[in-house]
MIDO-379938 format. One record per residue: x, y, z of N, C-alpha, C in turn; residue number from 0. Coordinates in Angstrom, 2 decimals. Layout:
     n_x     n_y     n_z    ca_x    ca_y    ca_z     c_x     c_y     c_z   i
       X       Y       Z       X       Y       Z       X       Y       Z NUM
...
# end
This chain:
     n_x     n_y     n_z    ca_x    ca_y    ca_z     c_x     c_y     c_z   i
    4.59   -7.87    9.64    3.80   -7.09    8.43    3.44   -5.71    8.96   0
    3.16   -5.32   10.06    2.86   -3.96   10.25    4.10   -3.15   10.09   1
    5.33   -3.65   10.36    6.72   -2.60    9.79    6.67   -2.46    8.56   2
    6.47   -3.49    7.53    6.49   -3.52    6.25    5.51   -2.38    5.75   3
    4.21   -2.43    6.37    3.08   -1.33    5.97    3.67   -0.09    6.39   4
    4.01   -0.03    7.38    4.94    1.30    7.97    5.76    2.12    7.08   5
    6.84    0.95    6.64    7.80    1.64    5.46    7.48    1.69    4.30   6
    6.08    1.06    4.05    5.70    1.34    2.72    4.84    2.73    2.46   7
    4.12    2.85    3.59    3.29    3.96    3.68    4.19    5.36    3.76   8
    5.38    5.16    4.42    6.08    6.34    4.63    6.89    6.71    3.25   9
    7.15    5.62    2.75    7.69    5.70    1.21    6.82    6.44    0.18  10
    5.77    5.95    0.28    4.69    6.57   -0.38    4.72    8.35    0.00  11
    4.59    8.35    0.92    4.44   10.01    1.50    5.61   10.58    1.01  12
    6.82   10.19    1.04    7.79   10.83    0.76    8.11   10.86   -0.85  13
    7.69    9.87   -1.56    7.66    9.69   -3.02    6.45   10.75   -3.69  14
    5.43   10.69   -2.96    4.58   11.60   -3.87    4.29   13.06   -2.98  15
    5.13   13.15   -1.88    5.08   14.38   -1.37    3.65   15.12   -0.85  16
    2.89   14.02   -0.38    1.35   14.32   -0.04    1.00   13.21    0.96  17
    0.04   13.27    1.72   -0.34   12.31    2.66   -1.56   11.63    2.23  18
   -2.22   12.12    1.04   -3.32   11.66    0.51   -3.16   10.12    0.19  19
   -2.35    9.69   -0.68   -2.43    8.30   -1.14   -1.97    7.56    0.08  20
   -0.96    7.51    0.81   -0.83    6.89    1.87   -2.10    6.33    2.71  21
   -2.75    7.47    3.28   -4.09    7.54    3.99   -5.34    6.62    3.26  22
   -5.04    6.96    1.67   -6.33    6.16    1.02   -5.73    4.72    1.19  23
   -4.26    4.25    0.87   -3.92    2.95    1.25   -4.23    2.41    2.47  24
   -4.25    3.00    3.25   -4.16    2.55    4.64   -5.85    2.33    4.87  25
   -6.53    3.17    4.47   -8.01    2.87    4.43   -8.24    1.69    3.56  26
   -7.99    1.50    2.74   -8.28    0.52    1.62   -7.57   -1.06    2.33  27
   -6.29   -1.02    3.12   -5.86   -2.27    3.68   -6.93   -2.36    4.85  28
   -7.18   -1.37    5.60   -8.29   -1.47    6.84   -9.43   -2.34    6.54  29
   -9.94   -1.71    5.22  -11.33   -2.20    4.73  -11.07   -3.67    4.05  30
  -10.43   -3.76    3.39   -9.75   -5.38    3.10   -9.71   -6.25    3.85  31
   -9.01   -5.96    4.98   -8.73   -7.05    6.24  -10.04   -7.35    6.70  32
  -10.86   -5.83    7.29  -11.88   -6.27    7.70  -12.94   -7.34    6.93  33
  -13.01   -7.06    5.85  -13.94   -7.62    4.84  -13.79   -9.27    4.95  34
  -12.21   -9.25    4.64  -11.78  -10.53    4.62  -11.88  -11.48    5.63  35
  -11.85  -10.94    7.13  -11.74  -11.47    8.25  -13.32  -11.80    8.60  36
  -14.37  -10.93    7.96  -15.84  -11.14    8.15  -16.35  -11.95    7.51  37
  -16.19  -12.32    6.20  -17.03  -12.80    4.99  -15.98  -13.83    4.38  38
  -14.83  -13.74    4.45  -14.20  -14.80    3.63  -14.29  -15.99    4.48  39
  -14.20  -17.26    3.69  -13.92  -18.70    4.66  -12.46  -18.74    5.32  40
  -12.69  -19.90    6.18  -11.10  -19.81    6.90  -10.51  -20.21    6.01  41
   -8.96  -20.04    6.22   -7.87  -20.43    5.44   -7.49  -22.06    5.21  42
   -8.18  -22.69    6.13   -8.02  -24.03    6.45   -8.90  -24.77    5.16  43
  -10.38  -24.08    4.67  -11.31  -24.48    3.72  -10.56  -24.10    2.26  44
   -9.58  -23.23    2.26   -9.13  -22.98    0.96   -8.15  -23.71    0.16  45
   -8.38  -23.90   -0.89   -7.17  -25.05   -1.52   -5.64  -24.19   -1.92  46
   -4.76  -24.76   -1.84   -3.63  -24.20   -1.93   -3.50  -23.17   -3.01  47
   -3.97  -23.38   -4.36   -3.71  -22.66   -5.39   -4.32  -21.61   -4.94  48
   -5.22  -21.01   -4.28   -6.33  -19.94   -3.82   -5.00  -19.03   -3.36  49
   -4.16  -19.75   -2.39   -3.12  -18.83   -1.54   -2.06  -18.43   -2.51  50
   -1.45  -19.55   -3.49   -0.82  -19.04   -4.28   -1.08  -17.89   -5.18  51
   -2.49  -17.97   -5.95   -3.08  -17.04   -6.75   -2.73  -15.63   -5.66  52
   -3.42  -15.66   -4.81   -3.38  -14.32   -4.12   -1.96  -13.82   -3.70  53
   -0.94  -14.64   -3.33    0.39  -14.18   -3.28    0.85  -13.54   -4.33  54
    0.86  -14.24   -5.49    1.10  -13.79   -6.96    0.19  -12.44   -7.15  55
   -0.91  -12.49   -7.22   -1.72  -11.06   -7.37   -1.19   -9.79   -6.46  56
   -0.99  -10.12   -5.19   -0.68   -9.10   -4.24    0.88   -8.59   -4.72  57
    1.64   -9.69   -4.95    3.27   -9.04   -4.98    3.11   -8.22   -6.48  58
    2.40   -8.67   -7.54    2.47   -7.98   -8.88    1.74   -6.74   -8.53  59
    0.72   -6.59   -7.76    0.46   -5.57   -7.49    1.30   -4.44   -6.78  60
    1.83   -5.02   -5.71    2.94   -4.41   -5.20    4.28   -3.77   -5.95  61
    4.59   -4.66   -6.95    5.82   -4.31   -7.81    5.17   -3.13   -8.64  62
    4.13   -3.33   -9.16    3.42   -2.44  -10.48    3.15   -1.06   -9.57  63
    2.84   -0.74   -8.17    2.86    0.37   -7.68    4.28    0.95   -7.31  64
    5.04    0.03   -6.93    6.34    0.68   -6.72    7.13    1.09   -8.20  65
    6.88    0.22   -9.17    7.29    0.79  -10.47    6.83    2.16  -10.85  66
    5.43    2.41  -10.80    4.64    3.33  -11.14    5.11    4.58  -10.44  67
    5.31    4.50   -9.32    5.56    5.55   -8.01    7.21    5.96   -8.56  68
    8.00    4.98   -8.95    9.60    5.30   -9.21    9.76    6.20  -10.27  69
    8.70    5.90  -11.49    8.54    6.70  -13.01    8.20    8.15  -12.49  70
    7.48    8.45  -11.44    7.27    9.46  -11.07    8.34   10.78  -10.63  71
    8.28   11.74  -11.03    9.06   12.80  -10.39    8.86   12.68   -8.95  72
   10.09   12.97   -8.21    9.71   13.04   -6.68    9.50   14.46   -6.55  73
    8.90   15.07   -5.64    8.53   16.45   -5.54    9.17   16.80   -4.33  74
   10.13   17.77   -4.47   10.78   18.29   -3.38    9.76   19.31   -2.45  75
    9.31   19.06   -1.23    8.46   20.30   -0.52    9.21   21.55   -0.58  76
    8.29   22.51   -0.87    8.48   24.07   -0.96    7.97   24.51    0.52  77
    9.09   25.31    0.78    8.67   25.83    2.09    7.68   26.84    1.96  78
    6.80   27.14    3.29    5.47   27.41    3.41    5.88   28.77    3.45  79
    6.76   29.11    4.23    7.23   30.68    4.59    8.70   30.62    4.64  80
    9.30   31.67    3.74   10.72   31.68    3.62   11.27   32.65    4.50  81
   10.54   33.51    5.26   11.09   34.64    6.14   12.09   35.53    5.24  82
   12.26   36.86    5.98   12.85   38.12    5.28   14.10   37.75    5.10  83
# end
């Protein structure tokens, strides 16, 4: 999962031309992981329908973000200093 997250965050950075969105997504991921590990019941207590629902929602969210970013124009980085 770490490799998938790294690839996704790298793709976000490349696609948007900024580190702001990948940093925000990383913070959101860490916060969600912390809150779920701290306050959510153990997975053994949850019915299968909850697992399936979470998988579908996360998958649709991921696909939606990817499609939205693909519609954006990829910005090419401009050089800070071109020299003489």
